[in-house]
N, C-alpha and C positions, 0 to 999 in steps of 0.2 A: 491508618493514614498512609497514603502512598509516599514513597521516598521522593525527595525533591529533585533527585537526579538519578540517572542510570549510567553506570560506567561500562563502556565497551572497551575492547582491546586498543582501538586506535582513535576513539573519540568519546566524548561525554555528552549525554543528552539531559539537559535540565528541563524540568517539567512543572515547576511551581506556578507558572502563568497559564498553563494549558489544561483545558478540561479533559482532553483525551490523553491519558497517560500511556507510557510505554507498556505494551502487553505482549505476551508470548506469540499470539497469532500474527500480530503486526510484524514482529521480528522474523517469523517464518516467511511471511510475504516478502520482506526486504531481502532476506538471505537467498530465497528461492529465485527471485527475479535477478539478483546479482549473479548468481551461479549460471542461470540460463543465458545471460548476455555477456558474461565475462569473455574477453578476447574478441568480441564482435565489434564491427564498426557502427557505433551508435553516436550520431552527432548531436541530436537534440532530444532531450528527455523532459517530460513534465510530470510533476508530482501533484496530483489534484487533491486538495485538502490536506496539506502537508503536516499540520499540527506542530509538533516539536521539531520537525525536519528529519525525523528518524529515517524514513525511507530514502530520502535524498542522500543522506549521509551514508547509508548502507550501500546504495548504488554507486556513489562516488568513490567508495573504497575499492571497487572492483571493475567498474565500467567507465571508460573514458567518454567524454562528451560533456556538453553544457546542459545544466539542469535548471528549469524554472520550477520553483517551489511555491505553489499558489495556496493561499490560506485566507479565508474570509474574516476570521476573528482577529481583531487587532492585538489582543494579548498573546494569542498563540503565534501570530505572525512575528511579534517582537521576540518571543521565545525562540522561534526558529532562526531568526537573525543572529541571536546571541550564540546559539549552538553551532551554527554554520561558521560564524566569524572566528570561533575558537577551534575550528577543525583544520586539518591539513588541506581541505579542498575548497576553501572560501572563495578562491578565484573562479571556480567553475559552477557555483550555485547562486542563483538570484532569487530572493524571496519577493513575491508579489502579493500585496495585501488587497485582494479583490475577489469577488465572486467570479467563477469561471464564465458566467453568462455575460460579464462585463469586459472580458478580455478581448480587446480589439486587435487581433493579429491574424495574419494569413499564414503564419508559420506552421509548417507541418512537422510533427514529431515522430521520430523513429520508435519511441517508446513512451507510452502513457501509463502511469501507475497510479493506483488509488486505493486507499482504505476508506471508503466513503461512509457517511452516516447511513446506516442501513435499516434501522428499526422504523416500522410504519404502523401506526395505530396501536403501539404498545404503551404501557404505563410510562409516563414521562416524568422527568425531574422538574422540580420547581426552579432550577437554575437554567436560564436561557442558553448559557454557554455549553452546558452539558447536552441540552437538547440539540443544539446546532452540531455538536461533535458526534452524537450517537444516533440521533433521529433525523429522518429526512425532512426537517423543517426548512433547511436552506439549500439542500441539494438532493433532488430525487434521482433514482436510478435512471429514469427516462431522460432527465437532463444530462446526466453523465454520459449515457449512450449517445445522445445527440452531439455532445462535445467531441466524443471519440470519433464519431462518424465524420465530422467536419475538420478535425485537426490531426488525424492519423495519416502519416505518410503511406503511400500506396503499398509498400512492402513492410509497413510498420506493425507493431504489436501493442496491445494493451493488456495490462495485468491488474486484476481486481480481486480483493478479498471480500467474501460475503458469507453470511450464515448459510449453512447447507439448505435450509428451508426456503431460501429466496433464489437459489440457483436456477431453477426451472423458469421462474418469472424473468430473471435477467437474461437467460438464453433466448426466450421468446422476444424480448425487446431487441436483443442483439440481432437476431435473424431478420426481424422486420427492417432493421437499419442496414442490412447487407453485411453484417459481421457475424463471425462464427467462432465458437469455442474450439480451439485446437488442442489445448491441454488442460487437464484438471488435476489439482492436488487436493485430495480429501484428507482433512485433519481430524484426528480424534485424540482424546486425552489418554486413553489406554485401550487395550484389547477388549475390555469390558464395557466400553462406551461406544455410542453411535458417533458417526462423523458429525461434527458441529460447525465446521468452517470449510469453505471451498476457496482455493486460489485458482482463478480462471485466467487463462491466456487466450485472447481472441485476436482475430485479424480478419481481413477481407478474403482470405484464402479458405475456401470451403473444403474440408477434408475430415476424415474420421478423427474424433477426439481421443487423445491418449490420456488414460486415467491412471494415476498413481495415488498412493496413500501414505500418510505419515502418522505414526503413533508417537506421542510425546513421552509417555511413561511406560515402563515395563511392569510386570506383575509385582515386583518388589518396590514399586514407586520410585525407581531411579530413571533418569533419562535414558531413552533407547539409544543404541549406537547410531541409528539413522538420524535422529535428532541432533546428537552431538556432532556428527560429521557435517551436517548442514550448518550448524552454528559455530563451528570451531574457530573460524576466522573473526568472530565477533564477541562471543561470550568469554568472560574471564574464567580461568580455571578449566577450560575445555582443551 
């Protein structure tokens, strides 16, 4: 059974009302995005499918700017509100309980971040909340790309976490929409494993993609120095 909460250095993430629990790859996404935009002028941020509010909180810790945290599931939206209201950044994060297709705004975002439901055609859970969080029953990658295309500021960036197997498909969708992958972080459990996740940074700027990789565990099954360095401002005991 998952813990009902996850304690970080500067905030706590409760997750008993949310189907999508705190996981290592989502933490990597949040820390990597926060590091990439720390110190930069970012006025408007949107977290698409915010779940517990994890990514919004990780970004708020290091990046100035206002954050819209959008979540379709009522329980998860309530959980995000609770987590954000108990954080030091409650004045900068607004939770919106809507599907992104229903957001009627002409606001342009400097940064769009998402850990979307990315399984398609896979074995599904009998729980609709789990399907909505993990499978593209409520948000397809095509819909996400369309949202990014219409709501990304001219010089803005979007950061998305995906299974490695779906990266090529996502890149094709992005290119069709006039968006291009500028950076990739390939994640693997250890040097003995294949990459299983990709963190992708895309924008309207077409240039060669910079590819880096992150290995979570070393051969002794301890966290690698690179992982610890990335997570040191968030994880306890790092």
